C-alpha positions as a printed NumPy array, in Angstrom:
array([[  0.   ,   0.   ,   0.   ],
       [  1.374,   3.399,  -0.904],
       [  1.752,   6.124,   1.728],
       [ -1.44 ,   7.862,   2.83 ],
       [ -1.427,  11.414,   4.192],
       [ -2.635,  11.412,   7.823],
       [ -4.792,  14.484,   7.121],
       [ -6.592,  12.97 ,   4.117],
       [-10.365,  13.004,   4.662],
       [-11.787,   9.504,   5.09 ],
       [-14.841,   7.661,   6.367],
       [-14.689,   4.606,   8.609],
       [-17.605,   2.257,   8.092],
       [-18.462,  -1.146,   9.472],
       [-20.39 ,  -4.028,   8.008],
       [-22.827,  -4.1  ,  10.96 ],
       [-24.413,  -0.799,   9.912],
       [-23.286,   1.422,  12.795],
       [-22.981,   5.164,  12.134],
       [-19.823,   5.983,  10.127],
       [-16.922,   8.038,  11.467],
       [-16.204,  10.918,   9.119],
       [-12.804,  12.471,   9.751],
       [ -9.193,  11.986,   8.707],
       [ -7.058,   8.89 ,   8.232],
       [ -5.414,   9.726,  11.585],
       [ -8.784,   9.793,  13.381],
       [ -9.879,   6.56 ,  11.718],
       [ -6.644,   4.826,  12.78 ],
       [ -7.002,   6.147,  16.344],
       [-10.558,   4.857,  16.63 ],
       [ -9.66 ,   1.52 ,  15.04 ],
       [ -6.92 ,   1.023,  17.642],
       [ -9.472,   1.054,  20.49 ],
       [-11.995,  -1.27 ,  18.824],
       [-12.548,  -4.796,  20.088],
       [-11.476,  -7.649,  17.791],
       [-14.961,  -8.267,  16.401],
       [-15.435,  -4.57 ,  15.567],
       [-11.998,  -4.457,  13.918],
       [-12.959,  -7.358,  11.668],
       [-16.006,  -5.414,  10.452],
       [-14.251,  -2.045,   9.922],
       [-13.428,  -0.548,   6.532],
       [-12.089,   2.884,   5.583],
       [-13.383,   4.666,   2.525],
       [-10.736,   7.019,   1.119],
       [-11.173,  10.305,  -0.732],
       [ -8.072,   9.562,  -2.826],
       [ -7.432,   6.014,  -4.034],
       [ -4.149,   4.264,  -3.209],
       [ -2.049,   1.766,  -5.121],
       [ -1.74 ,  -1.75 ,  -3.745],
       [  1.104,  -3.991,  -4.762],
       [ -0.044,  -6.782,  -7.016],
       [ -3.119,  -4.927,  -8.267],
       [ -3.457,  -3.136, -11.568],
       [ -5.86 ,  -0.488, -10.298],
       [ -5.917,   1.782,  -7.282],
       [ -8.474,   1.207,  -4.543],
       [-10.8  ,   3.428,  -2.519],
       [-11.295,   0.993,   0.358],
       [ -8.944,  -0.164,   3.114],
       [ -9.446,  -3.581,   4.685],
       [ -9.011,  -4.313,   8.434],
       [ -5.404,  -5.534,   8.095],
       [ -4.453,  -2.321,   6.272],
       [ -6.183,  -0.154,   8.889],
       [ -4.305,  -2.113,  11.571],
       [ -1.014,  -1.282,   9.82 ],
       [ -1.929,   2.408,   9.888],
       [ -2.886,   2.22 ,  13.579],
       [  0.454,   0.545,  14.383],
       [  2.361,   3.136,  12.36 ],
       [  0.534,   5.933,  14.201],
       [  1.33 ,   4.323,  17.563],
       [  5.002,   4.006,  16.614],
       [  5.172,   7.665,  15.59 ],
       [  3.699,   8.824,  18.916]])
């Protein structure tokens, strides 16, 4: 996954239909970090700018739970 600007607007959604979190990538990663395991498995982040993923020909607008977890870990390491 290519680098994503922490201040990029994004929306965190879940597959259970809870209200979305509209904010920045940083805020989405912070909230994801405090979720329980079952909530993490349901979380997705919708980006405002698509990113390139290695092994894919097209860019994507959606981050999966493992990618959000990587962002949360990166944010924790930077703090």
